C-alpha positions as a printed Julia matrix, in Angstrom:
455×3 Matrix{Float64}:
   0.2    0.34    0.1
   1.48   3.4    -1.29
   1.57   5.67    1.87
   0.43   9.69    2.03
   2.22  11.85    3.93
   0.33  15.01    4.66
   2.59  17.86    6.82
  -0.44  19.36    7.84
  -4.32  19.44    8.32
  -4.64  21.48    5.03
  -2.64  18.71    3.44
  -5.05  16.25    4.92
  -8.19  18.0     3.7
  -6.18  17.98    0.34
  -6.0   14.14    0.58
  -9.34  14.11    1.15
 -10.42  15.94   -2.19
  -8.32  14.01   -3.76
  -9.55  10.61   -2.88
 -12.34   8.27   -4.55
 -15.5    7.77   -2.8
 -14.74   4.28   -1.35
 -17.29   1.57   -0.41
 -16.77   2.49    3.47
 -17.68   5.93    2.25
 -21.07   4.88    0.74
 -21.61   2.98    3.67
 -21.13   5.62    6.12
 -23.73   7.48    3.94
 -25.94   4.86    3.76
 -26.27   5.21    7.54
 -26.56   8.42    8.08
 -29.3    8.77    5.64
 -31.31   5.95    6.86
 -30.79   7.85   10.45
 -32.24  11.01    8.97
 -35.19   9.17    7.54
 -35.96   7.81   10.8
 -35.6   10.76   12.6
 -38.17  12.47   10.44
 -40.51   9.61   11.39
 -40.31  10.29   14.32
 -40.55  13.75   14.32
 -43.78  14.21   12.41
 -45.26  11.06   13.28
 -46.84  12.82   16.22
 -48.87  14.95   13.65
 -50.99  11.76   12.98
 -51.14  10.75   16.41
 -52.55  13.9    17.46
 -55.34  14.04   14.78
 -56.31  10.43   16.25
 -55.95  10.99   20.18
 -56.95  14.89   20.17
 -60.98  14.38   19.77
 -60.63  11.19   22.03
 -58.91  13.04   24.8
 -60.82  15.97   24.32
 -58.22  18.45   23.97
 -58.34  21.7    23.28
 -56.26  23.79   20.59
 -53.99  24.75   23.69
 -53.27  21.45   24.84
 -52.46  20.11   21.14
 -50.21  22.93   20.7
 -47.99  22.13   23.61
 -47.67  18.89   22.11
 -47.01  19.47   19.04
 -44.41  22.27   19.88
 -42.74  20.78   22.0
 -40.44  18.62   19.9
 -39.64  21.86   18.26
 -38.35  23.08   21.99
 -36.67  20.11   22.48
 -34.78  20.24   19.08
 -33.54  23.57   19.39
 -31.84  22.49   22.95
 -30.79  19.95   21.39
 -28.93  21.14   18.6
 -27.48  23.84   20.68
 -25.95  21.91   23.48
 -24.57  18.43   21.12
 -23.76  21.08   18.54
 -20.82  22.4    21.23
 -20.3   18.94   22.5
 -19.76  17.61   18.85
 -17.08  20.4    18.18
 -15.61  19.11   21.72
 -15.69  15.41   21.61
 -16.23  14.44   17.94
 -19.14  14.2    15.58
 -19.87  10.46   16.0
 -20.58  10.19   19.52
 -23.3   12.7    19.32
 -24.74  11.1    16.43
 -24.76   7.8    18.25
 -25.79   8.97   21.9
 -28.82  10.57   20.3
 -30.54   7.92   18.08
 -30.89   6.01   21.32
 -32.47   9.51   23.18
 -34.96  10.2    20.3
 -35.55   6.49   19.49
 -36.62   5.12   23.22
 -38.39   8.98   23.95
 -40.55   7.99   20.53
 -41.05   4.37   21.53
 -42.44   5.26   25.07
 -44.99   7.31   24.08
 -46.98   4.26   23.53
 -47.31   3.64   27.09
 -48.41   6.66   28.62
 -51.77   6.55   30.37
 -54.54   7.7    28.44
 -55.28  11.33   28.63
 -52.2   11.95   29.98
 -51.1   14.52   27.57
 -48.36  16.37   29.66
 -46.65  13.4    29.83
 -47.04  13.16   25.77
 -45.34  16.62   25.63
 -42.85  16.01   27.57
 -41.78  12.54   25.8
 -42.05  14.8    22.61
 -39.5   17.09   23.84
 -37.32  14.69   24.56
 -37.55  13.33   20.86
 -36.65  16.67   19.47
 -33.79  16.93   22.01
 -32.61  14.03   20.38
 -33.23  15.24   16.78
 -31.7   18.45   17.02
 -28.49  16.88   18.58
 -28.29  14.43   15.65
 -28.64  16.92   13.39
 -26.25  19.36   14.78
 -23.38  16.43   13.52
 -24.55  14.25   10.93
 -24.74  17.48    8.04
 -20.88  18.08    9.43
 -19.42  14.46    9.58
 -20.68  14.0     5.59
 -19.61  17.89    4.25
 -16.49  16.71    6.21
 -16.08  13.13    4.87
 -16.86  14.66    1.23
 -14.23  15.74   -0.84
 -15.11  19.3    -2.36
 -15.61  18.14   -5.88
 -18.53  16.16   -5.18
 -19.94  17.96   -1.51
 -22.75  20.17   -3.52
 -24.47  17.02   -5.16
 -24.22  14.86   -1.9
 -24.5   16.94    0.68
 -28.01  18.31   -1.22
 -28.73  15.07   -1.86
 -29.12  13.87    1.77
 -32.5   15.41    1.78
 -33.7   13.08   -0.83
 -34.45  10.28    1.13
 -34.81  11.93    4.57
 -38.09  13.27    3.28
 -39.13   9.77    2.47
 -39.7    9.93    6.64
 -42.57  12.35    5.94
 -43.51   9.42    3.49
 -43.15   6.64    5.36
 -45.4    8.23    8.36
 -47.97   9.07    6.18
 -48.12   5.15    4.72
 -47.7    3.67    8.04
 -50.87   5.42    9.59
 -52.77   4.82    6.55
 -51.82   1.48    6.13
 -51.27   0.38    9.7
 -53.25   2.51   12.25
 -56.45   0.25   11.68
 -54.53  -2.7    13.01
 -52.19  -1.41   15.88
 -53.74   2.05   16.72
 -52.11   4.91   17.88
 -50.11   3.63   20.44
 -48.72   0.77   17.75
 -47.52   3.0    15.59
 -46.13   5.35   18.05
 -44.12   2.18   19.28
 -42.38   1.91   15.94
 -40.65   4.8    16.88
 -38.31   2.9    19.14
 -37.35   0.53   16.09
 -34.72   2.84   14.41
 -32.53   2.22   17.51
 -30.84  -0.43   15.42
 -29.16   1.66   12.63
 -27.63   3.97   15.68
 -26.1    1.05   16.7
 -24.88  -0.01   13.25
 -23.43   3.59   13.39
 -21.35   2.87   16.39
 -19.69  -0.05   14.39
 -19.63   1.06   10.75
 -18.61   4.99   10.7
 -15.35   6.39   11.62
 -14.8    9.86   13.12
 -14.67  12.97   11.01
 -10.64  13.23    9.75
 -11.1   16.83    9.14
 -12.32  17.61   12.66
  -9.51  15.06   14.15
  -6.76  16.84   12.64
  -8.22  20.33   13.06
  -8.04  19.34   16.66
  -4.61  18.24   16.88
  -5.25  14.71   16.9
  -3.09  13.17   13.76
  -2.69   9.98   14.2
  -6.58   9.04   14.9
  -7.21  11.23   11.96
  -5.04   8.91    9.9
  -6.32   6.12   10.99
  -9.43   7.23    9.92
  -9.07   8.84    6.93
  -7.37   4.98    6.02
 -10.58   3.45    7.09
 -12.81   5.51    4.93
 -10.49   6.04    1.91
  -9.48   2.47    1.73
  -5.48   3.59    1.85
  -2.66   3.79    4.15
  -2.15   7.11    5.15
   0.63   8.75    7.38
   0.52  11.38    9.08
   3.19  13.51   11.72
   2.9   12.6    15.71
  -0.12  14.43   17.07
   0.51  17.85   18.17
  -1.09  20.1    20.83
  -4.46  20.44   20.68
  -5.53  24.22   19.5
  -7.6   26.24   21.95
 -11.27  25.72   21.94
 -13.53  27.7    19.66
 -15.43  29.73   21.91
 -19.38  29.78   21.15
 -19.27  33.42   20.33
 -17.22  32.38   17.0
 -21.35  31.84   15.83
 -21.69  35.43   15.73
 -18.03  37.32   14.96
 -19.51  37.19   11.19
 -23.05  38.61   11.27
 -23.5   38.14    8.02
 -23.06  34.32    8.62
 -25.39  34.5    11.75
 -27.92  36.04   10.47
 -28.25  34.3     7.3
 -28.5   30.88    8.97
 -30.76  32.1    11.57
 -33.11  33.7     9.46
 -33.57  31.25    6.61
 -33.7   28.35    9.12
 -36.51  30.12   11.58
 -38.49  30.83    7.93
 -38.46  27.9     6.64
 -38.47  25.91    9.9
 -41.93  27.62   10.91
 -43.28  27.22    7.41
 -42.7   23.46    7.33
 -43.62  22.97   10.94
 -47.01  24.38   10.52
 -47.9   22.72    7.89
 -46.79  19.09    8.5
 -47.91  19.41   12.03
 -51.43  20.7    11.49
 -51.99  19.55    8.44
 -53.08  16.64    9.07
 -55.88  17.9    11.49
 -56.91  20.15    9.83
 -57.8   17.29    6.47
 -58.95  15.25    9.26
 -61.56  18.37   10.63
 -62.19  20.17    7.84
 -62.4   17.61    5.61
 -64.51  15.49    7.61
 -62.37  12.56    7.43
 -60.58   9.64    9.32
 -56.93   9.66   10.54
 -56.34   7.06    8.26
 -57.71   8.92    5.43
 -55.68  12.45    6.37
 -52.97  10.05    6.31
 -53.75   8.69    3.12
 -53.97  12.35    1.64
 -50.88  13.44    3.17
 -48.91  10.87    1.13
 -49.21  13.55   -2.14
 -48.18  16.43   -0.02
 -45.14  14.15    0.94
 -44.15  12.83   -2.0
 -44.56  16.23   -3.68
 -41.6   17.53   -1.39
 -39.51  14.08   -2.14
 -39.48  15.53   -5.78
 -38.74  18.83   -4.69
 -35.7   17.5    -2.86
 -34.11  15.83   -6.08
 -35.09  18.88   -7.79
 -33.04  21.22   -5.4
 -29.95  18.56   -5.79
 -29.74  19.76   -9.35
 -30.9   23.54   -8.95
 -27.43  24.15   -6.72
 -24.78  22.73   -8.9
 -26.02  24.93  -12.1
 -27.34  27.75  -10.22
 -25.13  27.27   -6.69
 -26.68  27.79   -3.02
 -27.48  31.23   -3.04
 -30.08  31.71   -5.85
 -31.69  28.49   -5.23
 -32.49  29.39   -2.12
 -34.05  32.23   -3.65
 -36.35  29.55   -5.18
 -36.89  27.84   -1.9
 -37.92  30.79    0.1
 -39.91  32.88   -2.47
 -41.92  29.68   -4.49
 -42.79  28.28   -0.86
 -44.31  32.08    0.07
 -45.81  32.21   -3.74
 -47.9   28.86   -3.19
 -48.69  29.06    0.8
 -50.08  32.51    0.17
 -52.32  31.35   -2.87
 -53.38  28.03   -0.69
 -54.49  30.26    2.41
 -56.29  32.78   -0.24
 -58.13  29.89   -1.95
 -58.76  27.74    1.24
 -62.04  26.89    0.38
 -62.26  26.7    -2.95
 -62.5   23.73   -5.63
 -61.11  22.99   -9.11
 -63.72  20.24   -9.63
 -63.53  17.87   -6.84
 -59.89  18.82   -5.93
 -59.69  21.37   -3.48
 -57.4   23.94   -4.06
 -55.92  24.27   -0.68
 -54.76  21.09   -0.68
 -53.51  21.5    -4.65
 -51.42  24.39   -3.7
 -49.81  22.78   -0.72
 -48.9   20.05   -2.86
 -47.08  22.74   -5.2
 -46.01  24.81   -2.41
 -44.44  21.63   -0.81
 -41.88  21.29   -3.63
 -40.35  24.28   -2.61
 -40.62  24.86    1.05
 -39.83  21.24    1.67
 -38.08  20.57   -1.2
 -35.22  23.61   -0.6
 -34.11  21.32    2.58
 -31.89  19.81   -0.28
 -30.22  22.78   -0.5
 -30.47  24.14    2.68
 -29.74  20.99    5.03
 -25.36  21.16    4.42
 -25.22  24.9     4.35
 -24.28  25.87    7.89
 -21.43  23.13    7.9
 -20.39  24.83    4.44
 -20.59  28.16    5.63
 -18.57  27.64    9.14
 -14.96  26.64    9.42
 -14.92  22.48   10.37
 -13.53  23.46   13.9
 -16.8   25.23   14.51
 -19.31  23.32   12.03
 -21.2   21.41   14.23
 -21.93  24.66   16.36
 -23.11  26.31   12.94
 -25.03  23.16   12.36
 -26.35  23.48   15.69
 -27.58  27.13   15.53
 -29.27  25.78   12.24
 -30.94  23.49   13.82
 -31.79  25.36   16.94
 -33.09  28.19   14.35
 -35.0   25.5    12.6
 -36.24  24.35   16.18
 -37.67  28.17   16.96
 -39.29  28.1    13.8
 -41.01  24.5    14.84
 -42.35  26.19   18.03
 -43.4   29.43   16.3
 -45.38  27.38   13.35
 -48.06  25.41   15.63
 -47.73  28.28   18.31
 -49.05  30.72   15.99
 -51.83  28.83   14.45
 -53.09  27.38   17.54
 -53.12  31.27   19.02
 -54.59  32.23   15.67
 -57.76  29.19   16.17
 -57.73  30.14   19.68
 -56.5   28.24   22.57
 -59.22  27.49   24.18
 -61.43  26.13   21.91
 -61.55  22.0    21.6
 -60.23  21.22   17.99
 -63.26  21.08   15.96
 -63.9   22.04   11.91
 -65.42  25.48   12.61
 -62.2   26.68   14.95
 -59.97  24.99   12.31
 -61.34  26.42    9.24
 -61.43  29.98   10.9
 -57.54  29.23   11.35
 -56.75  28.36    7.96
 -56.58  31.88    5.74
 -54.83  33.97    8.58
 -52.86  30.95    9.59
 -51.34  30.11    6.11
 -50.82  33.79    5.39
 -48.34  34.08    8.52
 -46.87  30.64    6.95
 -46.64  32.46    3.81
 -44.63  35.12    5.34
 -42.6   33.05    7.02
 -41.26  31.78    3.78
 -40.62  35.46    2.46
 -38.48  35.96    5.27
 -36.27  33.13    4.22
 -36.06  34.38    0.73
 -35.09  37.93    1.72
 -32.84  36.78    4.21
 -30.68  34.16    1.04
 -31.17  37.64   -1.15
 -29.56  39.67    1.59
 -26.81  37.86    3.15
 -26.48  35.26    1.01
 -22.69  33.52    0.82
 -21.76  31.1    -2.26
 -20.34  28.13   -1.07
 -20.55  25.65   -4.23
 -17.41  24.31   -5.43
 -15.56  26.1    -2.91
 -13.38  24.26   -0.41
 -14.76  24.32    3.35
 -12.03  26.14    5.92
 -10.71  24.48    8.42
 -10.53  27.27   11.29
């Protein structure tokens, strides 16, 4: 085996950029993708569970909103805490540990007593902690593994299978709810723990992170394992000083770009997917499994959009693709709000525009997900990705909360209350997407085909 001897972390990065994509790389990529699908399933299955239990438990809009926003709050907390821990202790340990947190919490929902909505909300909070914490490291891990020439298409493609988590949630509820009930469906959330265990045994630590933190020998071992050939490095050096949290806002343009885009898109995404099944079930007078079946089309539109936004950044770059992400979502959510009570033949225009909007405000996540790990240097990339996930988590609180407040938090979930909320709530969600589009226009930083910085 021919040894390669880089003399610095920068030369190690050059070795990664020159390396082919090995079988170990694709195994790692596949496991992270599978974990993303499972995380999205565990995070968004609550929208279908709530549509089933809200009438049974007599939940008010206020109680339902607390349940729906609790995971968003947990995601914000988890992203900030575990993003910091990931930059300090490594990507892999955080990804594995957070998998245990969200899987066990999601499965435990199936065991709660009838009517125990506060315990339900707490467990959903813990699902969010694990979801947000894992997200702070997963995208940084893949971005740091991937050669610059492949980073844009591969980083963007992470969003495509991840969107299948929403499709999976829709299909599982539509197919298995009549047989398993809501508790059986909730129990399925514990199964993805198997993926976390596989990651622990198969996935190496990020060699860029190891090298940037003075761990030369471990970086050599990780890179050799990843690219399938021996790499020699100098002895371990003294680790550089830890990056302070203030690194997040040292460059204001970078901070506000990530914060505003993530809050805006997170607000729209969570508002639609968490309240959507309840709106369909109550307003259109259909059973929860029928609402889930309807949302398969919405979810598939998001998957189509994510495929589209893998291609667009390669042609137009991250920033211009971001314009479509924000402004396209704003346009169609606004149309869904204005024409929410109208039909085109037998097709509700609300659903038609929602499907179209999903192509943009959901599809654009393929462009957005790896963005923070590209904008921030390696030594603070997980904190940057944690900022992104926390900001998105804030959006996941704001979306359901505002929609619940607009509907009236003291009302029982019923068709009239839901219908009254549709137009103002979806105009608000359209405004949230508009904010994201404006942030891309004002603060956008192009990263396509540009090497990531170590520190």
